[in-house]
C-alpha positions as CSV (number, residue, x, y, z in Angstrom):
1,M,-86.4,-14.9,5.1
2,V,-90.0,-14.1,5.2
3,H,-92.0,-16.8,7.0
4,V,-95.5,-17.2,7.5
5,H,-96.8,-17.7,11.1
6,L,-100.4,-18.4,11.2
7,A,-102.8,-19.5,13.7
8,S,-103.5,-23.5,13.6
9,H,-107.4,-22.8,12.5
10,H,-108.7,-20.1,10.1
11,H,-111.0,-19.1,12.8
12,D,-108.0,-17.4,14.7
13,V,-107.0,-15.2,11.6
14,E,-108.4,-12.1,13.3
15,R,-105.7,-12.3,15.9
16,H,-102.7,-12.7,13.6
17,S,-103.2,-11.0,10.2
18,A,-103.4,-7.4,10.5
19,P,-100.3,-4.9,10.3
20,T,-98.9,-3.8,13.5
21,H,-99.1,-0.1,14.3
22,D,-95.5,0.5,12.7
23,S,-96.2,-1.8,9.6
24,S,-96.5,1.5,7.4
25,G,-96.7,1.1,3.7
26,I,-94.2,2.2,1.1
27,L,-95.7,5.8,0.8
28,N,-96.6,6.1,4.6
29,L,-98.2,9.6,3.7
30,P,-99.1,11.9,6.6
31,G,-102.6,11.2,8.0
32,P,-102.3,7.8,9.9
33,T,-103.1,8.1,13.8
34,L,-103.4,5.6,16.5
35,N,-107.2,5.2,15.4
36,T,-106.2,4.8,11.6
37,S,-103.5,2.1,12.4
38,R,-106.3,0.3,14.3
39,S,-109.0,0.6,11.4
40,P,-106.7,-1.8,9.2
41,K,-106.4,-4.2,12.2
42,G,-110.1,-4.3,12.1
43,S,-111.2,-3.8,8.3
44,S,-108.2,-6.0,7.0
45,N,-108.7,-8.5,9.6
46,K,-112.3,-9.1,8.5
47,T,-110.9,-9.1,4.9
48,E,-108.1,-11.5,5.5
49,G,-110.4,-14.2,6.9
50,R,-111.9,-14.0,3.7
51,T,-110.8,-16.4,0.7
52,T,-108.7,-14.7,-2.1
53,A,-110.3,-16.9,-5.0
54,L,-113.9,-16.4,-5.0
55,G,-116.4,-18.8,-6.9
56,K,-116.5,-20.1,-10.5
57,G,-113.3,-18.9,-12.3
58,C,-111.3,-18.1,-9.1
59,F,-111.8,-14.6,-9.2
60,H,-109.8,-12.6,-6.5
61,N,-111.0,-10.6,-3.5
62,H,-109.4,-7.3,-3.6
63,L,-111.1,-5.8,-0.6
64,S,-108.1,-6.3,1.6
65,H,-105.8,-4.5,-1.1
66,H,-108.3,-1.3,-1.3
67,I,-108.0,-1.1,2.6
68,L,-104.2,-1.0,2.6
69,V,-104.1,1.2,-0.5
70,A,-106.4,3.6,1.5
71,Y,-104.4,3.4,4.6
72,D,-101.0,4.2,2.8
73,L,-102.5,7.2,1.1
74,G,-103.5,8.6,4.6
75,A,-107.2,7.8,4.7
76,S,-109.1,8.5,8.0
77,S,-110.6,5.9,10.1
78,A,-114.1,6.8,8.9
79,L,-113.1,6.5,5.4
80,L,-111.5,3.0,5.8
81,E,-114.8,1.8,7.6
82,K,-116.7,3.4,4.5
83,V,-114.5,1.6,1.9
84,Y,-115.0,-1.7,3.9
85,E,-118.9,-1.4,4.1
86,A,-119.1,-0.4,0.4
87,E,-117.0,-3.4,-0.9
88,A,-117.6,-6.1,1.5
89,K,-121.3,-6.6,0.7
90,D,-120.8,-9.7,-1.6
91,E,-117.6,-11.2,-0.1
92,T,-117.7,-14.6,1.8
93,A,-116.4,-14.6,5.3
94,D,-114.8,-18.1,5.2
95,I,-111.5,-19.4,3.7
96,L,-113.0,-22.2,1.5
97,S,-112.0,-23.9,-1.9
98,F,-114.4,-23.3,-4.7
99,G,-115.0,-25.4,-8.0
100,R,-113.9,-23.6,-11.1
101,Q,-116.9,-24.9,-13.0
102,D,-120.0,-24.6,-10.6
103,G,-118.6,-22.5,-7.7
104,E,-119.4,-25.1,-5.2
105,V,-117.4,-25.6,-2.1
106,L,-114.9,-28.3,-2.3
107,V,-113.9,-31.0,0.3
108,T,-110.4,-30.2,1.4
109,P,-107.9,-33.1,1.1
110,E,-105.9,-34.7,3.7
111,E,-102.8,-32.9,5.5
112,I,-100.4,-31.5,3.1
113,T,-96.6,-31.8,4.0
114,T,-93.2,-30.6,2.6
115,K,-93.0,-34.0,0.8
116,T,-96.6,-33.9,-0.8
117,W,-97.2,-30.5,-1.4
118,T,-96.2,-30.5,-5.1
119,D,-99.0,-33.3,-5.7
120,Y,-101.6,-30.6,-5.0
121,L,-100.7,-28.1,-7.6
122,G,-103.6,-27.0,-9.6
123,N,-106.0,-29.0,-7.4
124,D,-108.9,-26.7,-6.7
125,K,-109.8,-28.8,-3.5
126,A,-106.6,-27.9,-1.9
127,Y,-107.0,-24.1,-1.2
128,A,-107.9,-24.3,2.5
129,A,-105.5,-27.1,3.2
130,L,-102.5,-25.6,1.4
131,L,-103.3,-22.2,3.5
132,T,-102.7,-24.3,6.5
133,F,-99.4,-25.9,4.9
134,F,-98.0,-22.5,4.6
135,E,-98.2,-21.5,8.2
136,S,-94.5,-21.7,8.3
137,Q,-92.9,-21.8,4.9
138,A,-90.2,-19.3,3.4
139,L,-90.9,-17.5,0.4
140,E,-87.5,-17.9,-1.1
141,Q,-87.7,-21.7,-0.6
142,F,-91.1,-22.3,-2.0
143,V,-90.9,-19.9,-4.9
144,F,-87.3,-19.5,-6.1
145,S,-85.4,-22.6,-5.0
146,P,-84.9,-25.5,-7.6
147,A,-87.0,-27.8,-5.7
148,A,-89.9,-25.5,-6.1
149,N,-89.4,-25.1,-9.8
150,D,-88.2,-28.6,-11.0
151,N,-90.6,-31.6,-12.2
152,G,-93.3,-29.5,-13.2
153,A,-93.7,-27.5,-10.2
154,K,-92.8,-24.2,-11.8
155,M,-93.6,-22.2,-8.7
156,L,-91.9,-19.1,-10.0
157,V,-94.0,-19.2,-13.2
158,R,-97.2,-19.5,-11.1
159,F,-96.0,-16.6,-9.0
160,V,-96.1,-14.3,-11.9
161,D,-99.3,-16.0,-13.4
162,G,-102.8,-15.0,-13.1
163,V,-101.9,-11.5,-14.4
164,L,-99.5,-11.4,-11.3
165,H,-102.0,-11.8,-8.8
166,P,-100.0,-14.2,-6.8
167,L,-97.2,-11.6,-6.7
168,I,-99.5,-8.8,-5.8
169,Q,-101.1,-10.6,-2.8
170,T,-97.6,-11.6,-1.5
171,G,-96.4,-7.9,-2.1
172,Y,-99.1,-6.5,0.1
173,G,-98.4,-9.2,2.8
174,V,-94.5,-8.3,2.9
175,E,-95.2,-4.6,2.6
176,F,-97.6,-4.4,5.4
177,G,-96.3,-7.1,7.5
178,S,-99.4,-9.4,7.3
179,D,-98.4,-13.1,7.5
180,V,-101.8,-14.1,6.4
181,M,-101.7,-12.3,3.1
182,V,-98.4,-13.8,2.3
183,A,-99.8,-17.4,2.9
184,Q,-102.9,-16.7,0.9
185,A,-100.5,-15.7,-1.9
186,Y,-98.7,-19.1,-1.7
187,D,-101.9,-20.6,-1.9
188,S,-103.3,-18.5,-4.7
189,D,-100.1,-19.7,-6.9
190,I,-101.4,-23.1,-6.8
191,M,-105.0,-22.0,-7.8
192,H,-103.6,-20.9,-11.4
193,P,-102.4,-23.5,-13.8
194,V,-99.2,-23.0,-15.9
195,M,-99.7,-21.5,-19.1
196,P,-101.8,-21.9,-21.3
197,Y,-104.8,-21.4,-19.1
198,D,-107.7,-23.7,-18.4
199,P,-110.0,-24.0,-21.6
200,N,-112.7,-22.5,-19.4
201,A,-110.5,-19.5,-18.3
202,F,-111.1,-16.0,-19.7
203,I,-109.2,-15.1,-22.9
204,T,-108.1,-18.6,-23.2
205,A,-108.0,-18.4,-27.1
206,R,-105.8,-15.4,-26.8
207,Y,-103.5,-17.0,-24.7
208,A,-103.2,-20.0,-26.6
209,A,-102.5,-18.2,-29.7
210,A,-99.7,-16.2,-27.8
211,C,-98.0,-19.5,-26.7
212,T,-97.4,-21.4,-29.8
213,P,-93.9,-22.9,-30.0
214,E,-92.7,-20.3,-32.1
215,R,-94.0,-17.4,-30.2
216,V,-92.9,-18.9,-27.0
217,A,-89.2,-19.2,-28.5
218,E,-89.1,-15.7,-29.3
219,I,-90.4,-14.6,-26.0
220,R,-87.7,-16.4,-24.4
221,R,-85.1,-14.6,-26.8
222,L,-86.5,-11.3,-26.3
223,S,-86.6,-11.9,-22.2
224,A,-83.0,-12.8,-22.3
225,L,-82.0,-9.4,-23.7
226,W,-83.2,-7.8,-20.4
227,Q,-79.8,-8.6,-18.5
228,V,-79.9,-8.5,-14.6
229,D,-76.7,-8.3,-12.9
230,A,-77.6,-10.3,-9.6
231,S,-74.2,-9.2,-8.1
232,S,-75.0,-5.6,-8.1
233,L,-77.9,-4.2,-5.9
234,I,-77.6,-0.8,-7.7
235,A,-78.3,-2.8,-11.1
236,I,-81.2,-4.3,-9.4
237,D,-82.6,-1.0,-8.3
238,E,-82.3,0.2,-12.0
239,K,-84.5,-2.5,-13.2
240,V,-87.2,-1.8,-10.6
241,E,-86.9,1.9,-12.0
242,E,-87.3,0.7,-15.6
243,L,-90.3,-1.4,-14.5
244,I,-92.0,1.4,-13.1
245,W,-91.5,3.8,-16.1
246,T,-92.3,1.1,-18.4
247,T,-95.6,0.1,-17.1
248,T,-96.8,3.6,-16.6
249,L,-96.2,4.3,-20.2
250,L,-97.8,1.1,-21.3
251,L,-101.0,2.0,-19.0
252,V,-101.3,5.6,-20.1
253,G,-99.1,5.7,-23.5
254,S,-100.6,3.1,-25.4
255,G,-103.8,4.6,-26.7
256,R,-104.3,6.7,-29.7
257,A,-104.1,10.2,-30.3
258,G,-107.2,12.4,-30.5
259,R,-109.1,9.6,-28.7
260,K,-110.6,9.3,-25.4
261,P,-108.0,7.5,-23.1
262,R,-108.4,4.0,-22.5
263,L,-106.5,2.1,-19.7
264,D,-106.2,-1.5,-20.1
265,F,-107.2,-3.8,-17.4
266,F,-104.4,-6.3,-17.7
267,L,-101.8,-3.8,-18.1
268,M,-103.0,-2.1,-14.9
269,H,-102.1,-5.2,-13.0
270,F,-98.3,-4.8,-14.2
271,L,-98.2,-1.3,-13.1
272,N,-99.8,-2.4,-9.4
273,A,-97.2,-5.1,-9.3
274,S,-94.2,-3.1,-10.1
275,L,-94.8,-1.3,-6.6
276,F,-94.3,-4.4,-4.6
277,V,-91.2,-5.4,-6.3
278,P,-88.9,-3.2,-4.0
279,S,-90.5,-4.9,-0.7
280,L,-90.3,-8.2,-2.3
281,L,-86.6,-7.8,-3.3
282,A,-86.0,-6.6,0.4
283,A,-87.6,-9.8,1.8
284,I,-85.5,-12.2,-0.4
285,P,-82.0,-13.0,0.9
286,S,-80.2,-13.9,-2.1
287,T,-79.2,-11.9,-5.1
288,Q,-79.8,-14.6,-7.4
289,S,-83.4,-14.9,-6.3
290,K,-83.7,-11.3,-6.6
291,A,-82.6,-11.5,-10.1
292,A,-84.8,-14.5,-10.8
293,L,-87.8,-12.4,-9.6
294,L,-87.1,-9.4,-12.1
295,R,-86.4,-11.7,-15.0
296,A,-89.8,-13.7,-14.5
297,L,-91.7,-10.5,-15.1
298,V,-90.5,-9.9,-18.6
299,P,-92.1,-13.1,-20.0
300,A,-95.2,-12.5,-18.3
301,L,-95.3,-8.9,-19.5
302,L,-94.5,-10.0,-23.3
303,V,-97.2,-12.5,-23.3
304,T,-99.8,-10.2,-21.8
305,L,-98.7,-7.7,-24.3
306,L,-99.4,-10.1,-27.2
307,I,-103.0,-11.1,-25.9
308,R,-103.8,-7.3,-25.6
309,G,-102.8,-6.9,-29.3
310,R,-99.3,-5.7,-28.9
311,P,-100.0,-2.1,-27.7
312,R,-97.2,0.4,-28.6
313,I,-95.9,3.0,-26.4
314,D,-96.5,6.5,-27.4
315,A,-94.5,9.1,-24.9
316,T,-95.9,11.8,-26.7
317,L,-99.4,10.8,-26.1
318,A,-98.6,10.4,-22.5
319,M,-97.0,13.7,-22.2
320,S,-99.9,15.2,-23.9
321,Y,-102.2,14.9,-20.6
322,H,-102.5,17.7,-18.1
323,A,-99.5,18.2,-15.9
324,V,-101.7,19.5,-13.0
325,P,-104.8,17.4,-13.1
326,R,-107.8,18.7,-10.9
327,P,-111.1,17.3,-10.0
328,P,-114.4,18.9,-10.9
329,P,-115.3,21.7,-8.7
330,V,-118.6,20.1,-7.2
331,A,-118.1,17.8,-4.2
332,A,-120.3,15.0,-3.5
333,N,-120.8,12.4,-0.6
334,G,-119.7,9.4,-2.5
335,V,-117.0,6.9,-1.2
336,N,-114.4,6.9,-4.1
337,P,-112.8,3.5,-4.4
338,P,-109.3,3.3,-3.7
339,K,-107.1,3.0,-6.8
340,P,-104.0,1.1,-6.3
341,A,-102.7,2.6,-9.5
342,V,-102.7,6.1,-8.0
343,R,-100.5,4.8,-5.1
344,V,-97.9,3.4,-7.7
345,L,-97.9,6.7,-9.6
346,Y,-97.5,8.7,-6.3
347,Y,-94.6,6.5,-5.5
348,G,-93.0,7.3,-9.0
349,A,-93.5,10.8,-8.6
350,Q,-91.9,10.8,-5.3
351,R,-88.8,8.8,-6.5
352,Y,-88.5,10.0,-10.2
353,G,-90.5,13.0,-10.4
354,R,-87.4,15.4,-11.0
355,T,-86.2,13.6,-13.9
356,P,-85.5,15.9,-16.7
357,P,-86.4,15.2,-20.4
358,G,-83.9,12.9,-21.9
359,G,-83.0,11.6,-18.3
360,V,-85.5,8.7,-18.2
361,I,-83.7,5.3,-18.0
362,G,-84.2,3.4,-21.1
363,A,-85.2,6.4,-23.2
364,F,-82.4,5.9,-26.0
365,D,-80.9,2.8,-27.5
366,T,-77.0,2.4,-27.7
367,N,-77.0,4.3,-30.9
368,G,-78.7,7.3,-29.4
369,R,-81.9,6.8,-31.2
370,E,-85.3,7.1,-29.0
371,T,-86.7,3.6,-27.8
372,H,-90.3,4.9,-28.5
373,P,-91.9,7.9,-30.1
374,G,-91.5,11.0,-27.6
375,M,-88.9,9.6,-25.1
376,A,-86.5,12.5,-25.7
377,K,-89.1,14.9,-24.1
378,L,-90.2,12.5,-21.5
379,D,-89.9,13.6,-18.0
380,G,-90.8,13.1,-14.4
381,S,-94.2,14.8,-14.7
382,L,-95.3,11.5,-16.4
383,F,-96.7,10.0,-13.1
384,V,-98.7,13.1,-12.3
385,R,-100.3,13.3,-15.6
386,A,-100.9,9.5,-15.7
387,A,-102.7,9.9,-12.1
388,G,-104.8,12.4,-13.5
389,V,-106.0,10.1,-16.5
390,V,-106.6,7.4,-13.9
391,M,-108.7,9.6,-12.1
392,D,-110.6,11.1,-15.1
393,T,-111.2,7.5,-16.4
394,L,-112.3,5.8,-13.3
395,G,-114.2,8.9,-12.0
396,W,-113.9,11.6,-9.4
397,V,-116.6,10.1,-7.6
398,T,-116.2,12.3,-4.4
399,H,-116.7,15.2,-6.8
400,G,-119.8,13.9,-8.0
401,Q,-118.6,12.0,-11.3
402,K,-119.9,8.2,-11.8
403,T,-117.5,5.4,-11.2
404,G,-115.6,4.6,-14.6
405,S,-114.0,1.2,-15.7
406,W,-111.1,-0.3,-17.1
407,D,-110.6,-1.1,-20.8
408,R,-111.1,-4.8,-21.7
409,S,-111.0,-4.2,-25.6
410,A,-107.6,-5.3,-26.2
411,L,-106.7,-2.0,-27.3
412,G,-103.2,-2.9,-29.0
413,W,-105.5,-4.1,-32.2
414,D,-106.3,-1.5,-34.6
415,D,-109.9,-3.1,-35.0
416,A,-110.3,-2.2,-31.5
417,W,-110.5,1.5,-32.3
418,K,-112.6,1.2,-35.5
419,N,-116.2,2.2,-36.3
420,G,-116.4,4.7,-33.3
421,A,-115.3,2.1,-30.7
C-alpha cells in the first residue's frame, strides 16, 4: 500500500518530501545527474512546503508539478532553478487554510482522527489539520474503501473532482516517491465539494446545467458502457491506452478545420491526469480498486465535456498537423515554462508511436465503422503532431516566441467560433 509518512510539524517538510535519487519519473529521459537529482530535492522541497490550495477559490499551486516535469524531461540543474525562480514569486511558503470567499487564513480545527475525519469534508478550515492527519494513511483505505465512500463521504468522487487536481497531485507523489505530495492530495480532495460546485466557484452555472437528474442518469448509463474487467491486468492496461489516445484526441482534435488550433484548459487536465493512471494503478493493491479508479474517470470526463459544449473528436483534423514539428530558428534566453502535456505526449509516442493506421484501440465499433471521423487513418504519429500543436499554441519561448495560453471559450459550442472568435 501507499502510505504517507510525514514529519509531525510542517516546518520539517523539507527533510521528508523530495524524491530520492532513484525516484525517477515515468519517462526518465537521459540527462539527470547527481546534481539534477539534488535539484528537485532543493526546488521541490521548497514547493512541497507550500500549500496546494491558494487563496479565494482554492486555486492550486502547480510549481512542484512543473519542477518534476522538467526533471523527468532531462532538465539541467540550472534550468530547474530557473523554473523555480520564475514561478515561485507569488507563492506562499506556509501550509495554511484559506477562506474561499475572502482568501483569509483560517484557524485550523482540533486534532482529526480516523473516527472524525469525515466530519471535516468540505471544511475550508481543515486544510492544515487534515494534512497532519494523513501522515500515515493508505491510499486504498481512504479513497477506495466502502467506508471512504459511504454516508456522503464519496472520496472517490472527490478524487476525480476539481478537474482531476486531487488525482494529479497524488499521481506526482506516487510517481516521484514524494510522501508530502500524496498527503497534500488527500487534503486537496477535501477542499473540493461534491458536484455541483459551490455557487461561488467558477463555471458554476454550466456545472448546474450539466448535472440535472436527467443528464446525470444518462451520464451513468453511458459510463456503464465502458466495461472494465477487474480480473485482467491486460484489460486494465488496454483501458489506460484508451484513455491516453482519447484525451489526446480531445485536446488537439476537437477544434475546427481551417481555424487556428485551440487547446481547452479543462480537457488538458484529463490528458495530464492520464499519465498518472499507470503509477496509481501500480500503487493500488486490489484489482477491484484499480477498476474503480478507471470507472470513476469516465463520468468526470463526460461532465467536463458537457460544460465545454460537447466538443467532438475529429481525427482527420488531428492528423493534419505537422508530423515533424519544429521551433522557430531564432534562439532566445527565456525560460520555457514546463508543459506537463508534452510529457504525456512523449510517453504516448514512446508506447504507441508505432501504431499503424487502423490499429488504434477503439478506432472502430463492433460493426467495423469508424467511431469518429478519420479514425481509420489515425496512427501513432498523433502524439508528436499533438506535441507540436501544444508548443505552437503555448509558445516556443526559448526561441523568441511569447508565452501563449490555454483556451477557455468552451470550444464545443458553435457560438464559440462565430464572429471571428
